N, C-alpha and C positions, 0 to 999 in steps of 0.2 A: 636459810631464807634471807636473812638480812645481809649477809658476803655478798650472794648471789645479786643482790639489788644495786650492793656498791661495785660490785665488779661490771656490774653491768651500765650503770653509772660511768664509770672512769671511762668505761670502753667508745662510749658513745660523746662523751668528751673529748677524746682521743680524735676521733672521727671527725668531731667539728672542729675546725683549726681555727676558726674565730674566738675569741674569750669575751667578746662585749661587741658594743658597737662604735665605730669609729667617730670622728669628732663631725665629717657632714653629716652622716646619719644622724649624731643629735643636733645638729643646728636645723637639719629639716623636719626632726622628728619636734623642736620646738618651736620652729615658723607654723607647724600644722594645729600645733595645740592654741598659739596667739595666735590664729585665724579662725579656730574656734571658737576661741573666747571671744573674739569680738564679734561673731556672727550671733551668738548668742546672747551678749549685753546688748546689741540690737533690737531683738526681737524681743527679751525682757522690757526693754527701756520703751518701746512701741505702745502706742495710745494705748489701743484695743487688751493688747494682752498685760500692760501694767495696771491697768481698770481691772481687769479680772483677778489677777494676784491679789490688789490691794481688797477687793470685794472678797476673797476668797480668806487669806489673812482675817480680816475684820469678821465674818462668821466664825471661823474657828475660834478665835476669842471671844466671843460672844455662847459660845455652846455650854451648855450646864454642863455642872459636874455631878 
């Protein structure tokens, strides 16, 4: 069974000519990740969300064990 799986994996790899992302794909992926991080940072640091998160942490720290 393992041998068939290995042979199948090899044939799939041969069929797919690309072995990884190109530099342009890395750049676009990095840009998208940075943009998402910036949006999340703005949301988390906004007034209402920040206050709610702080309240959540304070309630969690005051919870009885």
